[in-house]
C-alpha positions in Angstrom: 13.6 -105.8 -3.6 10.4 -104.7 -1.8 7.0 -105.8 -3.0 3.6 -104.2 -2.6 0.3 -103.6 -4.3 -0.5 -100.6 -6.4 0.1 -97.5 -4.3 -1.2 -93.9 -4.7 -0.1 -91.2 -2.4 -1.9 -87.9 -2.8 -2.3 -84.8 -0.8 -3.0 -81.1 -1.4 -0.5 -78.7 0.0 1.2 -75.4 -0.9 4.0 -73.9 1.0 7.0 -71.6 0.8 10.6 -71.8 1.9 13.7 -69.8 1.3 16.7 -72.2 1.7 16.3 -74.8 -1.0 17.6 -74.8 -4.5 15.3 -72.9 -6.8 13.7 -74.7 -9.8 14.8 -72.0 -12.3 18.0 -72.7 -14.3 20.0 -70.5 -16.6 18.2 -71.8 -19.8 14.8 -71.0 -18.3 16.0 -67.6 -17.0 17.1 -66.7 -20.5 13.4 -66.8 -21.5 13.0 -63.7 -19.4 15.8 -61.9 -21.1 15.2 -62.5 -24.9 12.9 -60.9 -27.4 11.5 -62.3 -30.7 10.8 -60.4 -33.8 7.4 -59.2 -32.8 5.3 -56.1 -33.5 3.3 -54.5 -36.3 3.4 -56.3 -39.7 5.3 -53.3 -41.1 7.9 -53.6 -38.4 8.3 -57.4 -38.7 8.3 -57.3 -42.6 11.3 -54.9 -42.4 13.3 -57.1 -40.0 12.7 -54.7 -37.1 15.1 -52.2 -38.5 13.4 -49.1 -37.3 15.9 -47.4 -34.8 16.5 -44.4 -37.1 13.2 -44.5 -38.9 10.5 -44.2 -36.2 7.0 -43.6 -37.4 5.7 -47.0 -36.3 4.3 -48.0 -32.9 6.6 -51.0 -32.7 9.6 -48.8 -33.5 9.2 -47.1 -30.1 10.7 -50.2 -28.4 13.8 -49.9 -30.5 14.2 -46.1 -30.2 11.6 -44.1 -28.1 12.4 -41.0 -30.1 10.6 -42.6 -33.0 7.2 -41.2 -31.9 8.3 -37.7 -32.7 8.5 -38.8 -36.4 4.7 -39.3 -36.6 3.0 -36.4 -38.5 -0.5 -37.4 -37.3 -2.1 -39.2 -34.4 -2.2 -42.9 -35.1 -3.5 -46.1 -33.5 -2.9 -49.7 -34.6 -3.4 -53.2 -33.7 -2.0 -56.5 -35.0 -3.0 -60.1 -35.0 -0.4 -62.9 -35.2 -0.5 -66.5 -36.2 2.6 -68.7 -35.4 3.3 -72.2 -36.4 6.5 -74.0 -35.6 8.1 -77.4 -36.5 10.9 -79.1 -34.7 13.0 -81.9 -36.1 14.3 -83.7 -33.0 17.2 -86.2 -33.2 18.1 -88.4 -30.2 20.7 -91.2 -30.4 20.1 -91.8 -34.1 16.3 -91.6 -34.1 14.5 -88.6 -35.7 11.1 -87.4 -34.5 9.1 -84.3 -35.3 6.9 -82.0 -33.2 4.8 -79.0 -34.2 2.2 -76.6 -32.8 0.6 -73.3 -33.6 -0.9 -70.3 -31.8 -3.0 -67.2 -32.5 -2.8 -64.0 -30.5 -3.1 -60.2 -30.4 0.5 -59.2 -31.0 0.3 -55.4 -30.7 -2.1 -52.6 -29.8 -1.4 -49.0 -29.1 -1.8 -45.3 -30.1 0.4 -42.2 -30.4 -0.8 -38.6 -30.1 1.1 -35.8 -31.7 1.0 -32.2 -30.5 2.5 -29.6 -32.9 3.7 -26.1 -31.9 1.9 -23.2 -33.5 5.0 -21.1 -33.1 7.2 -21.5 -36.2 10.2 -20.1 -34.2 9.8 -22.5 -31.2 12.8 -24.7 -30.5 10.4 -27.6 -29.7 8.3 -28.2 -32.8 6.5 -31.2 -31.7 5.7 -33.4 -28.7 4.4 -36.9 -28.9 2.9 -39.2 -26.3 2.2 -42.9 -26.9 1.0 -46.0 -25.2 1.7 -49.4 -26.7 1.2 -53.1 -25.7 3.3 -55.6 -27.5 4.1 -59.3 -27.1 7.8 -59.6 -26.8 8.3 -63.3 -26.9 6.2 -66.3 -27.9 7.4 -69.0 -25.5 5.2 -71.8 -26.9 7.3 -74.7 -28.0 7.2 -78.5 -28.0 9.9 -81.2 -28.3 9.4 -84.9 -28.6 12.3 -87.3 -28.9 12.8 -91.0 -28.5 15.6 -93.5 -29.0 17.6 -96.4 -27.5 20.0 -95.9 -24.6 22.0 -97.9 -22.1 21.9 -95.2 -19.4 18.8 -95.3 -17.1 17.0 -92.5 -15.3 17.2 -94.8 -12.3 20.9 -93.7 -11.9 19.7 -90.1 -11.6 17.5 -91.0 -8.6 20.3 -93.1 -7.1 22.5 -90.0 -7.2 19.8 -87.9 -5.5 19.3 -90.5 -2.8 23.0 -91.3 -2.0 23.9 -89.4 1.2 20.4 -89.5 2.7 20.1 -92.0 5.5 17.4 -94.7 5.0 15.9 -93.5 8.3 14.7 -90.4 6.5 12.7 -92.5 4.0 11.2 -94.8 6.7 7.8 -93.8 8.1 7.6 -93.6 11.9 4.5 -94.0 14.1 1.6 -91.8 13.1 3.6 -90.5 10.1 2.2 -90.2 6.6 3.8 -90.1 3.2 2.9 -86.4 3.0 4.5 -85.4 6.3 7.7 -87.3 5.4 7.7 -85.7 1.9 7.4 -82.3 3.6 10.2 -83.0 6.1 12.5 -84.1 3.3 12.0 -80.8 1.5 13.2 -78.9 4.5 16.1 -81.3 5.2 17.3 -82.0 1.6 15.4 -79.8 -0.7 13.7 -80.8 -3.9 16.3 -83.4 -4.6 15.4 -85.1 -1.4 11.8 -85.2 -2.5 12.8 -86.7 -5.8 14.8 -89.4 -4.0 11.8 -90.2 -1.8 9.5 -90.6 -4.8 11.9 -93.1 -6.3 12.1 -95.0 -3.0 8.3 -95.2 -2.6 7.8 -96.3 -6.2 10.3 -99.1 -5.8 12.7 -97.6 -8.4 15.6 -97.6 -5.9 16.4 -99.7 -2.8 19.0 -99.3 -0.1 22.1 -101.5 -0.5 21.6 -102.6 3.1 17.9 -102.6 4.0 18.6 -103.4 7.7 20.8 -100.4 8.3 18.6 -97.3 8.9 21.7 -95.1 9.0 23.0 -96.4 5.6 23.0 -93.9 2.9 23.9 -95.9 -0.2 21.3 -97.0 -2.8 21.0 -99.0 -6.0 18.6 -98.9 -9.0 16.1 -101.6 -9.6 16.4 -101.3 -13.3 18.1 -104.5 -14.4 18.6 -103.8 -18.1 20.8 -101.7 -20.4 18.6 -102.1 -23.4 16.4 -99.1 -22.8 13.7 -97.4 -24.9 13.4 -93.8 -23.8 11.1 -91.0 -24.8 11.1 -87.3 -23.8 8.5 -84.6 -24.0 9.2 -81.0 -23.3 6.4 -78.4 -23.7 6.5 -74.7 -23.0 3.3 -72.7 -23.0 3.2 -69.0 -22.4 4.0 -65.4 -23.4 6.1 -62.4 -22.5 4.8 -58.9 -23.1 5.4 -55.3 -22.4 3.3 -52.1 -22.0 5.2 -49.0 -22.9 4.4 -45.4 -22.0 6.3 -43.1 -24.4 7.1 -39.4 -24.7 9.3 -37.7 -27.3 10.3 -34.2 -28.5 11.2 -32.9 -31.9 13.8 -30.1 -31.5 14.3 -27.7 -34.4 13.0 -30.4 -36.8 16.4 -32.1 -36.7 16.9 -33.7 -33.3 14.4 -36.0 -31.7 14.6 -37.2 -28.1 12.4 -39.9 -26.5 11.9 -42.0 -23.4 9.8 -45.1 -22.5 8.7 -46.4 -19.2 8.0 -50.1 -19.6 5.9 -52.5 -17.5 6.9 -56.1 -18.5 5.4 -59.5 -17.7 6.1 -63.1 -18.4 3.8 -66.1 -17.7 4.7 -69.6 -18.8 4.5 -73.3 -17.8 7.1 -75.9 -18.6 6.0 -79.5 -18.6 8.5 -82.4 -19.1 7.8 -86.1 -19.2 10.5 -88.8 -19.3 9.4 -92.3 -20.2 11.7 -95.3 -20.1 10.9 -99.0 -20.8 12.8 -102.2 -21.0 11.9 -105.9 -21.7 13.6 -107.3 -18.6 11.6 -109.9 -16.7 13.0 -108.7 -13.4 13.1 -105.4 -11.6 11.5 -102.2 -12.9 10.6 -102.2 -16.6 8.7 -99.0 -17.0 9.3 -95.5 -15.5 7.4 -92.3 -16.2 8.6 -89.1 -14.5 6.6 -85.8 -14.9 7.6 -82.3 -13.9 5.7 -79.1 -14.0 7.3 -75.7 -13.6 5.0 -72.6 -13.5 6.7 -69.2 -13.7 5.2 -65.7 -13.4 7.3 -62.6 -13.5 6.8 -58.8 -13.7 9.2 -56.0 -13.9 10.0 -52.4 -15.0 12.6 -50.9 -17.4 13.4 -47.6 -19.1 14.4 -46.8 -22.7 16.2 -43.7 -23.9 16.8 -42.7 -27.5 17.7 -40.0 -30.0 17.3 -39.6 -33.7 19.3 -37.0 -35.6 18.5 -35.9 -39.2 21.9 -35.5 -40.8 20.1 -34.2 -43.8 16.7 -34.9 -45.4 17.8 -38.3 -46.8 19.9 -39.6 -43.9 19.1 -40.2 -40.3 21.1 -41.6 -37.4 19.7 -43.1 -34.2 21.1 -44.3 -30.9 19.2 -45.8 -28.0 19.7 -47.6 -24.7 17.4 -50.1 -23.0 18.1 -50.4 -19.3 18.0 -53.8 -17.6 14.6 -55.0 -16.6 14.3 -55.4 -12.8 11.9 -58.3 -12.3 10.2 -60.1 -9.4 9.7 -63.8 -10.2 7.4 -66.3 -8.6 7.5 -70.0 -9.4 6.1 -73.3 -8.3 7.0 -76.9 -9.2 5.4 -80.3 -8.9 6.4 -83.8 -9.9 5.0 -87.4 -10.2 6.8 -90.7 -10.6 5.1 -93.9 -11.9 6.8 -97.3 -12.2 5.9 -100.8 -13.2 7.9 -103.9 -12.5 8.2 -107.5 -11.6 6.5 -108.5 -8.3 4.8 -105.3 -7.3 2.8 -104.5 -10.5 2.6 -100.7 -10.7 3.3 -97.9 -8.3 2.5 -94.2 -8.3 4.1 -91.7 -6.0 2.0 -88.6 -6.7 1.9 -86.1 -3.8 0.0 -83.6 -5.9 2.0 -80.9 -4.2 3.1 -77.6 -5.6 6.3 -76.4 -4.0 5.8 -72.7 -4.0 9.1 -70.8 -3.7 9.4 -67.3 -2.3 9.5 -64.5 -4.9 13.0 -63.6 -6.0 14.6 -60.8 -7.8 16.1 -61.1 -11.3 17.8 -58.6 -13.6 18.0 -58.9 -17.4 20.9 -57.3 -19.4 20.7 -53.9 -20.9 21.0 -53.2 -24.6 22.6 -50.6 -26.9 21.4 -50.0 -30.4 22.8 -47.8 -33.2 20.8 -47.2 -36.4 21.1 -45.6 -39.8 18.3 -44.9 -42.3 18.4 -43.7 -45.8 15.3 -42.1 -47.4 15.3 -42.2 -51.2 12.7 -39.5 -52.1 9.2 -40.5 -51.0 9.1 -43.9 -52.5 11.9 -45.9 -51.0 13.9 -46.3 -47.8 16.6 -48.6 -46.4 17.4 -49.0 -42.7 19.9 -50.9 -40.6 20.2 -51.5 -36.8 23.0 -52.9 -34.8 22.4 -54.0 -31.2 24.7 -55.3 -28.5 23.4 -57.2 -25.4 25.8 -58.7 -22.8 24.1 -61.8 -21.4 26.8 -62.2 -18.7 24.9 -59.3 -17.0 21.9 -61.5 -16.4 21.7 -61.8 -12.6 19.6 -63.4 -9.9 19.6 -60.7 -7.3 18.3 -62.6 -4.3 20.3 -64.7 -1.9 20.9 -68.3 -2.6 21.6 -68.0 -6.3 25.4 -67.8 -6.3 25.7 -71.1 -8.2 23.3 -69.9 -11.0 25.1 -66.5 -11.3 28.5 -68.3 -11.6 26.9 -70.5 -14.3 25.8 -67.4 -16.1 29.3 -66.0 -16.2 30.7 -69.3 -17.4 28.1 -70.0 -20.1 26.9 -66.7 -21.5 28.5 -64.0 -23.8 27.7 -60.8 -25.6 25.1 -61.2 -28.3 25.3 -59.0 -31.4 22.2 -58.4 -33.5 21.8 -56.9 -37.0 18.5 -56.0 -38.5 18.1 -54.8 -42.1 14.9 -53.6 -43.8 13.7 -51.8 -46.9 10.4 -50.5 -48.2 9.3 -49.4 -51.7 6.1 -47.6 -52.4 4.0 -47.8 -55.6 1.2 -45.3 -55.2 -0.8 -46.7 -52.3 1.0 -50.1 -52.2 4.1 -50.6 -50.1 6.4 -53.6 -50.7 8.7 -54.6 -47.8 11.5 -57.0 -47.0 14.0 -57.6 -44.2 16.6 -59.8 -42.5 17.6 -60.3 -38.9 20.6 -62.0 -37.5 20.9 -62.7 -33.8 24.1 -64.2 -32.4 23.7 -66.9 -29.8 24.0 -65.7 -26.2 25.9 -68.9 -25.3 29.7 -69.1 -25.5 29.6 -72.5 -27.0 27.9 -73.5 -30.3 26.4 -76.6 -28.6 23.6 -75.2 -26.5 22.0 -72.9 -29.1 23.1 -71.6 -32.5 22.5 -68.2 -34.1 19.1 -67.2 -35.3 18.4 -66.2 -38.9 15.2 -64.5 -39.8 13.9 -63.6 -43.3 10.8 -61.5 -43.7 8.6 -59.9 -46.3 5.3 -58.1 -46.5 3.1 -55.5 -48.0 0.8 -52.7 -47.0 -2.0 -50.8 -48.7 -3.4 -47.4 -47.7 -7.0 -46.5 -48.0 -7.2 -42.8 -47.2 -6.5 -42.6 -43.5 -6.4 -46.3 -43.0 -3.6 -48.8 -43.8 -3.7 -52.6 -43.9 -0.5 -54.5 -43.5 0.5 -58.1 -43.9 3.9 -59.8 -43.1 5.6 -63.2 -43.1 8.6 -64.1 -41.0 10.6 -67.3 -41.3 13.0 -68.1 -38.4 15.6 -70.9 -38.0 17.7 -72.0 -35.1 19.5 -75.2 -34.1 19.8 -76.2 -30.4 20.9 -79.1 -28.3 18.5 -79.8 -25.4 19.4 -81.7 -22.4 16.6 -83.8 -20.9 15.7 -81.9 -17.8 15.7 -83.7 -14.4 16.7 -87.1 -15.9 20.5 -87.2 -15.5 20.7 -88.5 -19.1 23.9 -87.2 -20.8 22.7 -87.6 -24.4 21.3 -84.4 -25.8 18.3 -83.9 -28.2 19.4 -82.1 -31.3 16.6 -79.7 -32.3 16.2 -78.0 -35.7 13.5 -75.3 -35.1 11.6 -73.6 -37.9 9.1 -70.8 -37.0 6.6 -69.4 -39.5 4.9 -66.2 -38.4 2.1 -64.4 -40.3 0.9 -61.0 -39.0 -2.1 -58.9 -40.1 -2.4 -55.3 -38.8 -4.5 -52.2 -39.2 -3.3 -48.6 -38.7 -5.6 -45.6 -38.4 -4.5 -42.0 -38.8 -6.6 -39.3 -37.2 
């Protein structure tokens, strides 16, 4: 084993390349393709079941024909408080993690133009603009437990096949330049292997053979205490430009043009310790992935009044065509017998060229029943084929194959009702979302229960809602090579307060 004093390698450098494995994986890509139950408090309280109802700014994302239901101009904005708790089980040890966030969830307005001609085929035209957060990506997992499989084996697998000569500094060569060269020669995996070599986590089996490409871990224990942190921080949102027509007071047609965005950071830390008096006895491996994406999509919808008390709606959301940029950095720290501690920290962001990504489209069918002016009941059914997620740039063939192997059609059912007592409205809803994964292991179905109320003061309405969401998942420890998953039971509590103004 090699011995040295504490080491710190640092450099500042940002670059692009087009021929290495991208940092994005299928699970991360799914974040760009999913939507939470977000919107106005009236919308969320009723489970998002607004496809045939319309008359709410958040309803426009379900069916753009819904703006033609408005009788008056209306503006609204909504504030949102989210708190989540995760129960994380890893190899028999249970740990909990929680966090909360506060944000503007929705803001928009719709303008209604009515025809003065009673005999006109088009009775009404509506135009709307609405911003809405589509997904709250914030999440945190913390797990720890005993294991006999070391992360050192992960780095050995990354290094095997790379000649020792590539890890050996030549005349006038620096850690940074060698790190750079390895990226071009062996991609991000080669850089990971180099960090492990420089921090004494791995050694060549034959140190005298510069062409040798076999390595071994310097972890000399199978009694390992491991801890894993995974933190997501970010949001996805959408700005919709809407137009709709009311034809003969029976058929409503609408369309949205959507500008979407997503911005999030994923931080992971893997910590491993053992009590061995020889070799490496502590490892800390940090990874940061930063993702920014923007795209465009279209929505088309229709609502038909079968009669005054029954409406039918149908809508289609096209795929979102996105441009995605990402960068990744990593740091490896070790401590062990003979060398003290070592840090391989290039402080480099590998900035990848932007690539193209397509989300799946979605069909929605809706039915709403209006019981006089005091009560209503609505149901939506949506179908989204997640096998149609696609990385559209070259070099993603493996990821697209993985999508076809892992993903499936996800069905969604939203049910909601409202009952009015004078100026007070009482609401409740339920939403079921089928897992987009073929197996039940990666992520389970989502169940959401919601309730809320609203009160009208003349031309102003105040709304409040509460949503409880539950899902179970199994999370693999990213970039660790550890086969044992973390079982996560996620509970999300969402409180929304909104104001609507008619004018």
